[in-house]
N, C-alpha and C positions, 0 to 999 in steps of 0.2 A: 419379426414372425417364422412359427416352424409351422413347412408346407411339408404334408402329409405324404407319405409317400408311397403310389401305386404301383406298387415292384408288391408281387403277391408269390410267396416262396411255394414252390411246390416239389419235384427233387433238386436242386441243389445241391449241393454240399455246404453250400453259406447258409441256409435254413436256421438255422440253432442257431444262433451268430445272431444273425438276422432279427427273430424272430427276441432274444434276451433283450438286445442294445435296443428294437419295437416298443417293448412291453416298459422300458425305463424310461423313454424319452422317441415320441413318430422320430423316422425315419424320412426327411429326406427325399426323391427321388435319385438327387443326385448324390444322398451315403452310402443309402441300397447299391447303388453298381460301381461302387465304388468296396463297398463288399462284396459285393457279388466276384467281381475282379480278380479277390486274394483269389479267390473255391481253385484254383487251375494249378497251384502252386503248393496244395495238398503235397502230405507226406505220411507217409502212416512210420508206427512204430508198433514192437511185437509186448502183449501182456509180460510183465515181468524190467522193461524197458527204463534206464536208468532216465529221465530225460534234466534232471536237474539235484546236481549235486551239493547235502547241508553242507556252509560255507564256503562254494564253489563264485564263483561268476554268474552276476541275474542271465536267468532265462532268456533268450532273445525273446521278447513280447508278440504275441501272439495266441492262436485259439482251437481248444477243441473241437474238432468235427463229425469225428463219432467214436466214441467210444469211453470210455471212466478210466480215469488217474488217479490222485490225489496224493494230498501233501502228508508227510508223515516222520518222525525221527527217529532210530533206530537206540536200544538205549546197548550196553558192551554187553549183552548177555544175550540178547535175540529180542529179543521182545520190541513190539513196535506200538506206537502212539499213529495215528490218523486225525488230524487235524481236519480237513478238511475234504467230502469226496468230488468231484468234479467233471463235473456230460460236459456232453458235444453243448456247445454255445460260450461255454464259458472260456474265462479268458486268462491265459497265462502270463506270468513275469511283469508284466507292465504294473511299474514302484515309484511315486515321485519326485523318487532322488535317484539320477544318471548314476548307474553299474553298479547297485551293490551288495552284499555278497546275499547268497542266501540262506533265508533263517532254518529253512523247513529240503525235505528232498521231494521233487513228481520226480511219482512214477507211474508204469500205466497199469491199469488195474487189468485193460484187457485190451485187447488187439485197438487198436488207436489209430485214429488222425488229427492231424498237427498241418495249418497253418500258418506261417512266420506272418509279421506286418506290420513290415518293414516300411513298406511302402507309404505308409501314416506317416511318416514320420519324420522331421529330419538328421534323421540320426545325432543332434549334435545337443538339445533341448535334454532331456528326465523323458522317457518311451511313453509315460502319461503323457505329454504334450507334444499338442497335434502341430507343423507346417508356422499355422498362421492361427488367429483365435476367432478375426475379419476373416475368416477363409470360409462358404457357404457348407465343402466339404469337412468340418474339424468335426473331431469325438473325441472334444475333449470334454466337454460332459459327458456325454453314455460312458465313456469310462472314472468317470470321478464316479457316477450312481453305482453305474455299477462295481465299485472298490467300495461301496457305500452299504453293498443288499451286504457284500461277501464278507465284511466289519459283523455284522449284522448278525450271521446266520453263524459264524466265529463264535456270536458271546452266548447266540444260543446253543451251541454246541458245550462248551463250559457251563451254560446249568445244567443240561441236560449229563452229562459227567461229575458235577460236581452234587448238585444235590436232585437229581430226580432218583426211584426205583429201577429193577435193570429194568422192570415191565412197562416204566412210565416213560423211559428215552427208549426202547421199539417203538412205541408204538409213536413218541415224535419225530423221532429218524423217520420210519416210513411215512406219517403225512408231509414232514421235506420235505423228502426224494419226493410223493408223489407227488410237490405243487412244483418243483424247479422242470421234471417233467413234462408236469402240463403248460410250462410258462413255454416252453423247449418248441409245443405241439408234436409230443412224443409219451401221451396221457389224453385215456377218456378220465371221463367225471368218475368215475369207480375205482381200475381199475391202470396198473402202468408196470412197465418189467422192469425188475432188479437181475443186474450178472453180475454176482458177486455173490459169495463162498461161504457160510459161518464164520469161517477161521476171520474172513477182511473187515465181520459185521465185526467182530468180537475189535476185532485191531481198534473196527470206529468207536466202540463203544464202550470199552473199558472190560468186560471180559470173557471169562471160560468159555469157550469154543461148545464142552458141555449148557450151560451158562444161559447161551445166545439160544441156543436150540430148546432148555425147555420155555423158555420164555417164549417163543412163536408156536413153539408145540398147545401152548396154554391161553395164547393169544386165536391160535384156529378155535381150542375148546372154550374159549366165551363168543362166539362166533362175532367178529370183528376183524380179520381176517384170512384169509384164504389163498393159499400160496400154489400154484400149476406147475410146475420149473422153473423159471426164471417171472414166472408174471405173477402178479400180486393184486389179488384182488379187495379193494376192499369196506367188508358188507356192511357197516356202520362207522358211514366215518364221523359219523356227531359225537357219536358214543364215544372212539378212540381222537378228540380231538378234548374232548370233558375231561379222557384219562392223563392228559397227557397234555394238560395246559398249550393248546398249540392254538397258534396264534399264527398267519402266514404274513411274512414280510408285506410290509406299505410300504410301495411305491413308488418314487415320487411323481415323473409323468409330465415332468416341467415342462413347458416350451418356451 
């Protein structure tokens, strides 16, 4: 039986990590304290910093505490495809196998803070696996559920790129990012912060910058969204969800 945590994140740098993992499966007080203790080891990286090179040794496991990053691949002519956007609270470098080569590069899109999670693991087993499954501080289930969520989001991205129109895929991405921001306490019911340029959105959506701009303008003209600086307001989330066929991921919440 899992003991629900009394930990209440406020200004802690680990708050996004705690909120994300706790949404997947309630964290105990001991697990919460373990996560909180990692915060003092946070490191900063500037926008454009390469955290992991494709084909290189797998990044030491850890979490993004603030800022946004992405997983990407570059073509020989410089064109880029972004596979996934990485928000605060997201895990980086966790894998089922020990010491795999990276299948994509991880790059900071904005200034980020990152914390390595070595204290959670014994250094001998694959980084997905904690010290001892009988240990009450074990977080293996949380990390597995996190991986399942990421796989579901990646499949959604395949559908976006493979079958949706520019209008549908842009609406879908906006709703997904709003949902993910809300999960970590960084969005309200109708708005969230999107700190990305249209060039980055184009690399996510597989569109030209001009096409992204036109699509966003159309969503504005249709009174579905409003953009004020980095802030995106959802004027009619229900209609957007219908257009994009958006269904929020189902969280397991096992105990």
